[in-house]
C-alpha positions in Angstrom: 159.2 48.5 119.5 159.0 45.1 121.1 159.9 45.1 124.8 161.1 42.0 126.5 161.3 41.0 130.2 164.8 41.1 131.7 166.2 40.3 135.1 169.1 42.0 136.8 171.0 42.0 140.0 173.5 44.5 141.4 176.9 43.0 142.1 178.0 44.1 145.6 181.3 44.2 147.5 180.9 43.6 151.2 184.5 43.8 152.5 183.6 43.0 156.1 180.6 40.7 155.9 180.0 40.9 159.6 179.4 44.6 159.3 177.1 44.4 156.4 178.4 47.6 154.7 178.6 47.4 151.0 179.4 49.2 147.7 177.8 48.5 144.4 180.4 47.4 141.9 178.5 46.0 139.0 175.3 44.9 137.3 174.4 41.5 135.9 171.6 41.5 133.3 169.8 38.5 131.8 167.1 38.6 129.0 166.0 35.1 128.1 164.0 36.0 125.0 167.0 37.8 123.5 169.6 35.2 124.6 171.4 37.9 126.5 173.6 37.6 129.6 176.1 40.2 130.5 177.9 41.7 133.5 179.6 45.0 133.8 181.8 45.7 136.8 183.9 48.5 138.1 185.6 48.7 141.5 186.0 52.1 143.2 189.1 51.3 145.2 188.8 54.5 147.3 185.3 53.5 148.4 186.5 50.0 149.2 189.4 51.3 151.3 186.9 53.6 153.2 185.0 50.5 154.3 188.0 48.4 154.9 191.5 49.9 154.7 193.0 46.3 154.7 190.9 45.0 151.8 192.8 43.5 148.9 191.5 45.5 145.9 193.3 43.2 143.4 191.6 40.1 144.8 188.2 41.9 144.7 188.8 43.0 141.1 189.6 39.4 140.2 186.4 38.1 141.9 184.4 40.8 140.1 186.0 39.8 136.8 184.7 36.3 137.3 181.1 37.6 136.8 182.1 39.1 133.4 183.9 35.9 132.5 181.0 33.7 133.4 178.8 35.6 131.0 181.1 35.2 128.0 181.9 32.5 125.6 184.8 31.3 127.7 182.7 30.8 130.8 185.0 28.3 132.5 183.2 25.8 134.7 179.8 27.4 133.7 180.4 27.0 130.0 178.0 24.0 129.8 175.2 25.8 131.5 172.4 27.7 129.8 172.4 31.4 130.1 169.5 31.2 132.6 171.4 28.6 134.6 174.5 30.8 134.7 172.3 33.8 135.8 170.7 31.7 138.6 174.1 30.4 139.7 175.7 33.9 139.7 172.7 35.4 141.7 172.5 32.6 144.3 172.9 33.9 147.8 176.4 33.9 149.2 178.2 35.0 152.3 181.3 36.2 150.5 183.0 39.5 149.9 181.6 39.7 146.3 178.0 38.8 146.0 174.9 39.5 143.9 172.0 41.4 145.5 168.3 40.5 145.0 167.0 39.9 141.5 164.7 42.5 140.0 162.8 42.6 136.7 161.9 45.1 134.0 161.1 45.5 130.3 163.5 46.6 127.6 163.8 46.9 123.9 167.6 46.8 124.1 169.3 44.8 126.9 172.7 46.2 126.2 171.5 49.8 126.5 169.5 48.9 129.7 172.7 47.4 131.2 174.6 50.6 130.6 171.7 52.6 132.1 171.5 50.5 135.2 175.2 50.5 135.6 175.4 54.3 135.4 172.4 54.7 137.8 173.3 52.0 140.4 177.1 51.7 140.3 178.7 55.0 139.2 178.5 58.0 141.5 
């Protein structure tokens, strides 16, 4: 089986940026050699409320959905960018409530399966 290099970042929700507390709410995975870019997100609203009872869960879900949208065929403003360009833009440092963590790398024979594995390991409890 051929294994290819992939890069990924955890998508985090930091409801009160000044406190630095966060929850993992998704994974963004890019595999250049396979032409693969995909994000999978899921907000645990109870965990969000535990960090900030006043957080707007609907607004956070919408912001998380933008990651999935940016990876698809209807990528909005990023539609003209290469998959690598989109990945770099999505993982650029931000001081916002929804942000990507550091980029990590690995090897995989199946990026889709790897995304599911990382999501289950890093996002779901």
